ROTI-434268 format. One record per residue: residue number from 1; residue in three letters; x, y, z of N, C-alpha, C, CB in turn. Coordinates in steps of 0.05 Angstrom, whole numbers. Glycine has a CB too. Layout:
# ROTI-434268
    k    r    n.xx    n.yy    n.zz   ca.xx   ca.yy   ca.zz    c.xx    c.yy    c.zz   cb.xx   cb.yy   cb.zz
  NUM  ALA       X       Y       Z       X       Y       Z       X       Y       Z       X       Y       Z
...
This chain:
# ROTI-434268
    k    r    n.xx    n.yy    n.zz   ca.xx   ca.yy   ca.zz    c.xx    c.yy    c.zz   cb.xx   cb.yy   cb.zz
    1  UNK      17     -24       0       0       0       0      17      25       0     -19       0      24
    2  UNK      11      44     -17      26      69     -16      14      88       4      27      82     -44
    3  UNK      29     110       9      20     128      31      -6     143      24      42     149      35
    4  UNK     -14     143      -1     -38     157      -8     -63     139      -4     -37     166     -37
    5  UNK     -59     114       0     -82      96       3     -85      87      32     -80      72     -15
    6  UNK     -70      98      50     -73      91      78     -93     109      92     -46      92      93
    7  UNK    -103     101     115    -122     117     130    -150     106     126    -121     146     121
    8  UNK    -168     117     142    -196     107     140    -208     116     114    -212     119     164
    9  UNK    -230     102     107    -244     109      83    -253     138      84    -269      90      79
   10  UNK    -262     147     107    -271     175     110    -248     194     105    -282     180     138
   11  UNK    -224     188     115    -200     205     110    -193     206      81    -177     196     127
   12  UNK    -194     183      68    -187     181      40    -206     196      22    -185     151      31
   13  UNK    -232     194      28    -253     209      13    -249     239      18    -281     201      22
   14  UNK    -243     247      43    -238     276      48    -214     286      33    -234     280      79
   15  UNK    -194     269      30    -170     277      15    -177     280     -15    -147     257      19
   16  UNK    -193     262     -25    -201     264     -53    -218     289     -58    -217     239     -61
   17  UNK    -235     295     -40    -252     320     -42    -234     344     -41    -273     321     -20
   18  UNK    -214     345     -23    -196     367     -21    -180     370     -47    -177     364       3
   19  UNK    -170     348     -57    -155     349     -82    -172     361    -105    -145     320     -90
   20  UNK    -196     353    -107    -214     363    -128    -219     393    -123    -241     348    -127
   21  UNK    -223     402     -98    -228     430     -93    -203     447    -100    -235     434     -63
   22  UNK    -179     436     -95    -155     451    -103    -153     453    -133    -130     437     -91
   23  UNK    -159     431    -147    -158     432    -176    -178     452    -187    -163     404    -188
   24  UNK    -201     454    -175    -221     474    -183    -211     502    -177    -248     469    -169
   25  UNK    -197     506    -155    -186     532    -149    -167     541    -171    -171     531    -122
   26  UNK    -149     523    -180    -130     529    -201    -145     536    -227    -111     505    -206
   27  UNK    -165     521    -234    -181     528    -258    -196     554    -255    -201     505    -264
   28  UNK    -207     559    -231    -222     584    -226    -204     608    -229    -234     583    -198
   29  UNK    -179     605    -220    -159     627    -223    -157     635    -252    -132     618    -212
   30  UNK    -154     616    -270    -151     622    -299    -175     637    -309    -146     596    -315
   31  UNK    -198     627    -303    -223     639    -313    -227     667    -302    -247     622    -306
   32  UNK    -221     671    -276    -225     697    -264    -205     718    -275    -223     696    -233
   33  UNK    -180     709    -279    -160     728    -290    -168     735    -318    -132     715    -291
   34  UNK    -176     716    -335    -184     722    -363    -209     739    -364    -188     696    -378
   35  UNK    -227     737    -345    -252     752    -345    -248     779    -331    -274     736    -332
   36  UNK    -225     784    -320    -219     808    -304    -239     810    -281    -221     833    -322
   37  UNK    -246     787    -269    -264     785    -247    -248     790    -221    -279     758    -246
   38  UNK    -244     815    -214    -226     822    -192    -237     811    -165    -224     853    -190
   39  UNK    -263     811    -161    -274     799    -137    -268     769    -136    -304     805    -134
   40  UNK    -270     756    -159    -264     728    -160    -235     722    -155    -272     717    -188
   41  UNK    -217     739    -165    -188     736    -160    -183     738    -130    -172     757    -175
   42  UNK    -195     758    -117    -192     762     -88    -200     737     -73    -208     786     -79
   43  UNK    -222     725     -81    -231     701     -67    -213     676     -71    -259     694     -78
   44  UNK    -196     677     -91    -177     655     -95    -154     655     -75    -165     657    -123
   45  UNK    -149     678     -61    -127     681     -43    -135     682     -14    -110     705     -50
   46  UNK    -119     672       4    -124     675      33    -121     705      39    -104     657      50
   47  UNK    -131     713      62    -129     741      70    -100     750      70    -141     745      98
   48  UNK     -81     733      78     -53     740      79     -37     727      56     -40     731     106
   49  UNK     -52     720      35     -40     706      12     -20     724      -4     -61     697      -7
   50  UNK      -3     711     -20      17     726     -35      17     716     -64      45     723     -23
   51  UNK      23     735     -82      27     728    -110      54     740    -118       3     740    -128
   52  UNK      72     722    -127      99     731    -134     107     718    -160     119     724    -112
   53  UNK     127     730    -173     140     717    -196     169     714    -190     135     734    -222
   54  UNK     181     693    -201     209     688    -196     227     710    -207     217     661    -208
   55  UNK     218     724    -228     234     746    -239     231     772    -223     226     751    -268
   56  UNK     215     772    -202     212     795    -185     192     816    -195     238     808    -181
   57  UNK     181     812    -219     162     832    -229     136     833    -213     156     826    -259
   58  UNK     129     811    -201     105     810    -184     113     803    -156      84     789    -195
   59  UNK     103     818    -136     110     813    -109      90     827     -90     139     822    -103
   60  UNK      68     814     -85      47     825     -68      39     806     -46      23     833     -85
   61  UNK      36     816     -22      27     800       0       2     813      13      49     797      21
   62  UNK     -18     797      18     -43     806      28     -63     808       5     -40     834      43
   63  UNK     -88     800      11    -108     799     -11    -111     825     -25    -135     790       1
   64  UNK    -112     848     -10    -116     874     -23     -92     881     -41    -120     896      -2
   65  UNK     -68     875     -31     -44     880     -47     -43     863     -73     -18     875     -31
   66  UNK     -52     838     -70     -53     820     -94     -72     832    -114     -62     791     -85
   67  UNK     -96     841    -105    -115     853    -124    -104     878    -137    -141     859    -109
   68  UNK     -90     895    -121     -78     919    -133     -58     911    -154     -65     937    -111
   69  UNK     -42     891    -148     -22     881    -167     -35     872    -193      -5     859    -155
   70  UNK     -58     858    -191     -72     849    -216     -82     873    -231     -95     830    -209
   71  UNK     -92     894    -217    -101     918    -231     -78     930    -247    -111     939    -211
   72  UNK     -54     930    -235     -30     940    -249     -24     923    -274      -6     942    -231
   73  UNK     -26     897    -271     -20     879    -293     -41     883    -316     -21     849    -284
   74  UNK     -66     886    -308     -87     889    -328     -84     915    -343    -114     888    -314
   75  UNK     -71     935    -332     -67     960    -346     -51     957    -372     -53     980    -328
   76  UNK     -34     936    -374     -18     931    -398     -28     907    -414      11     928    -391
   77  UNK     -47     892    -403     -57     868    -416     -83     872    -430     -59     845    -396
   78  UNK     -85     861    -454    -111     860    -468    -123     833    -462    -107     865    -499
   79  UNK    -137     821    -482    -149     795    -478    -128     774    -471    -165     787    -503
   80  UNK    -136     755    -455    -118     733    -448    -133     707    -446    -103     739    -421
   81  UNK    -118     685    -449    -130     659    -446    -109     641    -432    -137     646    -474
   82  UNK    -114     636    -406     -97     620    -389    -109     592    -387     -93     633    -361
   83  UNK     -91     572    -389    -101     544    -385     -79     528    -372    -109     532    -412
   84  UNK     -88     508    -357     -69     491    -342     -67     463    -353     -78     490    -312
   85  UNK     -45     450    -346     -40     423    -355     -36     405    -330     -15     422    -374
   86  UNK     -12     394    -328      -6     376    -306      -7     391    -280      21     362    -310
   87  UNK     -16     377    -259     -19     389    -233     -12     368    -212     -47     401    -228
   88  UNK       9     373    -196      15     355    -174       8     369    -148      45     347    -174
   89  UNK      -4     354    -130     -12     364    -104      -2     346     -82     -44     367    -102
   90  UNK      10     358     -62      20     343     -39       8     355     -14      51     342     -38
   91  UNK      -5     338       2     -17     348      27       2     347      50     -42     331      33
   92  UNK       0     366      68      16     367      92       7     344     110      13     394     107
   93  UNK      25     326     117      19     303     134       9     311     162      43     284     136
   94  UNK      17     335     171      11     343     198     -13     362     200      35     356     211
   95  UNK     -22     373     177     -43     393     177     -61     389     153     -31     422     178
   96  UNK     -85     379     157    -103     374     134    -113     399     120    -127     358     144
   97  UNK    -107     422     130    -115     447     118     -92     461     102    -125     466     139
   98  UNK     -71     445      97     -48     456      82     -39     436      61     -24     462     101
   99  UNK     -31     447      38     -20     431      16      -2     448      -1     -44     418      -1
  100  UNK      14     435     -18      31     449     -37      25     437     -64      61     447     -30
  101  UNK      33     451     -85      28     441    -112      46     454    -132       0     444    -120
  102  UNK      48     441    -155      62     452    -178      43     448    -202      90     439    -183
  103  UNK      41     469    -218      22     469    -241      36     478    -266      -2     488    -235
  104  UNK      36     462    -287      45     471    -313      22     486    -327      55     447    -331
  105  UNK      29     507    -341       8     524    -352      18     538    -378      -1     545    -332
  106  UNK      -1     547    -394       5     564    -417     -14     588    -417       2     547    -444
  107  UNK      -6     608    -431     -24     632    -434     -20     644    -461     -18     653    -412
  108  UNK     -41     653    -472     -42     669    -497     -51     697    -487     -60     657    -520
  109  UNK     -34     717    -492     -41     744    -481     -35     765    -502     -26     749    -455
  110  UNK     -48     788    -497     -40     812    -511     -29     830    -490     -65     826    -526
  111  UNK      -3     838    -493      11     854    -474      22     879    -488      34     839    -459
  112  UNK      14     902    -479      22     927    -493      17     926    -523      52     933    -488
  113  UNK      -6     915    -530     -15     914    -557      -3     892    -574      -9     940    -570
  114  UNK      14     875    -563      27     854    -578      17     826    -569      57     855    -576
  115  UNK      12     809    -588       4     781    -581      29     766    -571      -8     767    -606
  116  UNK      27     752    -549      49     737    -537      39     709    -528      61     752    -513
  117  UNK      57     691    -528      52     664    -518      70     660    -494      57     642    -539
  118  UNK      60     646    -474      76     641    -450      73     612    -441      69     660    -427
  119  UNK      95     601    -433      95     575    -419     104     580    -391     113     553    -434
  120  UNK      88     573    -372      94     580    -344      89     558    -325      78     604    -336
  121  UNK      99     561    -302      96     542    -280      90     557    -255     121     524    -277
  122  UNK      71     547    -240      64     558    -214      73     539    -192      33     564    -212
  123  UNK      86     549    -172      92     534    -148      73     546    -127     123     537    -139
  124  UNK      55     530    -117      33     539    -100      35     528     -71       7     532    -112
  125  UNK      26     545     -53      19     536     -26     -11     541     -22      36     550      -3
  126  UNK     -25     520     -14     -54     522     -11     -61     521      19     -69     500     -26
  127  UNK     -82     536      27     -92     535      54    -123     533      52     -83     560      71
  128  UNK    -134     518      71    -163     518      73    -170     540      93    -175     490      82
  129  UNK    -184     560      84    -191     583     100    -222     587      98    -176     609      91
  130  UNK    -235     589     121    -264     592     121    -278     569     106    -272     619     110
  131  UNK    -266     545     107    -278     522      94    -273     520      65    -307     521      99
  132  UNK    -256     537      54    -251     537      25    -221     538      19    -265     562      11
  133  UNK    -212     522       0    -184     521      -8    -177     546     -24    -177     496     -24
  134  UNK    -155     559     -17    -146     584     -30    -115     583     -33    -155     609     -14
  135  UNK    -105     601     -49     -76     604     -51     -66     619     -27     -68     619     -78
  136  UNK     -46     608     -14     -32     623       7      -7     636      -6     -23     605      31
  137  UNK       4     622     -26      26     633     -42      23     621     -70      54     626     -30
  138  UNK      26     639     -90      27     631    -118      52     643    -129       1     640    -134
  139  UNK      72     626    -136      98     636    -147      99     628    -176     122     624    -131
  140  UNK     100     648    -193     100     644    -222     128     644    -233      83     667    -235
  141  UNK     133     625    -251     159     625    -265     154     619    -295     178     603    -253
  142  UNK     173     627    -312     169     625    -340     190     606    -354     171     652    -353
  143  UNK     180     590    -372     197     575    -390     203     592    -415     184     547    -399
  144  UNK     181     605    -424     184     626    -445     161     645    -444     187     613    -474
  145  UNK     165     668    -456     145     689    -458     153     704    -484     142     708    -432
  146  UNK     139     699    -506     149     709    -532     127     715    -552     168     688    -544
  147  UNK     135     729    -573     117     733    -595     115     707    -611     128     757    -614
  148  UNK      92     701    -621      89     676    -636     109     673    -659      61     674    -647
  149  UNK     115     694    -674     133     692    -696     162     686    -688     133     718    -712
  150  UNK     168     691    -663     196     686    -653     198     660    -637     204     709    -635
  151  UNK     176     645    -635     175     621    -618     198     601    -624     149     607    -623
  152  UNK     202     593    -649     223     573    -655     250     583    -647     222     566    -685
  153  UNK     257     608    -653     283     618    -646     287     621    -616     288     645    -659
  154  UNK     266     630    -602     267     634    -573     272     608    -558     241     647    -563
  155  UNK     261     586    -567     265     561    -554     294     551    -554     247     539    -567
  156  UNK     310     561    -572     338     553    -574     356     572    -557     347     553    -602
  157  UNK     344     591    -543     359     611    -528     354     608    -498     351     639    -538
  158  UNK     371     617    -482     366     618    -453     351     643    -445     392     615    -437
  159  UNK     352     664    -462     337     689    -456     309     687    -468     353     714    -468
  160  UNK     293     669    -456     267     663    -468     244     681    -457     260     634    -462
  161  UNK     249     697    -437     228     715    -427     231     741    -442     231     720    -396
  162  UNK     213     744    -462     214     767    -480     190     786    -475     214     758    -509
  163  UNK     180     787    -451     157     804    -445     165     833    -440     141     793    -421
  164  UNK     191     837    -435     200     864    -427     217     876    -449     216     862    -401
  165  UNK     226     900    -446     242     914    -466     267     899    -473     249     943    -457
  166  UNK     280     887    -453     305     872    -457     299     842    -450     328     883    -439
  167  UNK     307     824    -467     303     795    -460     316     788    -434     314     777    -483
  168  UNK     302     770    -419     312     761    -393     314     730    -394     293     769    -371
  169  UNK     331     720    -376     334     690    -375     308     677    -367     356     682    -355
  170  UNK     304     653    -378     281     637    -370     285     628    -341     278     612    -389
  171  UNK     263     624    -327     264     615    -299     270     585    -297     238     622    -285
  172  UNK     262     570    -317     267     541    -316     270     531    -345     245     525    -302
  173  UNK     283     509    -350     294     490    -330     323     496    -322     293     463    -342
  174  UNK     336     515    -336     365     519    -330     371     526    -302     375     541    -348
  175  UNK     353     539    -287     358     546    -259     351     524    -239     342     571    -253
  176  UNK     339     503    -249     331     481    -231     356     464    -224     310     463    -245
  177  UNK     359     459    -198     383     445    -188     388     418    -201     380     441    -158
  178  UNK     367     402    -205     371     376    -218     380     379    -247     345     359    -216
  179  UNK     370     399    -261     379     404    -288     408     411    -289     362     428    -301
  180  UNK     416     429    -271     444     437    -269     462     414    -262     448     460    -249
  181  UNK     454     398    -243     470     375    -234     473     355    -257     458     361    -210
  182  UNK     451     349    -271     452     331    -294     473     340    -314     424     328    -307
  183  UNK     472     366    -321     490     376    -342     519     378    -332     480     403    -351
  184  UNK     523     381    -306     551     380    -295     561     352    -297     551     390    -266
  185  UNK     544     333    -290     553     304    -288     554     291    -316     535     289    -270
  186  UNK     539     301    -335     538     289    -361     546     307    -384     510     279    -366
  187  UNK     564     325    -377     573     344    -398     587     329    -421     593     365    -386
  188  UNK     581     336    -445     593     321    -468     624     326    -468     581     331    -494
  189  UNK     638     305    -474     667     307    -477     674     322    -503     681     279    -477
  190  UNK     694     338    -502     702     353    -526     728     343    -536     703     383    -520
């Protein structure tokens, strides 16, 4: 038996329900951001929740600050379409109201009048607050953020974040410790 199948039937069902509620939270986030539903975005975060990006462009703590940050983001964004893919969730063994997760995602956006594509990853901390799962921390990182016409060229570069005036390094995979270790240990002989 693995660790996910242990416990009483009631505990296992509660864990399945929590997992589903967290997945719905992640989906709701995409829909509320794309609809510019600011009240809905606020409801996605705990009162002391935070929204950050690994590149430092986003860094807000507290529900009101997170909402203000989204207002600032929306000032340069036109229509957007966010969608999620793989989602791993791990529950805190000591606290049934806490969990962490990682979410692969993509977005199609208009930023400053230009169409852009983004491949991103969220590292999340979830908390059950007032009986509802919410983000306690949402940390955004980018694999790429580019114009569609530059997609093929950008993928061959480490400066894959092209959302700003000057290209910036991608947040992953090159910065991931296991990626770096693999390439140190398996560097091609010259």
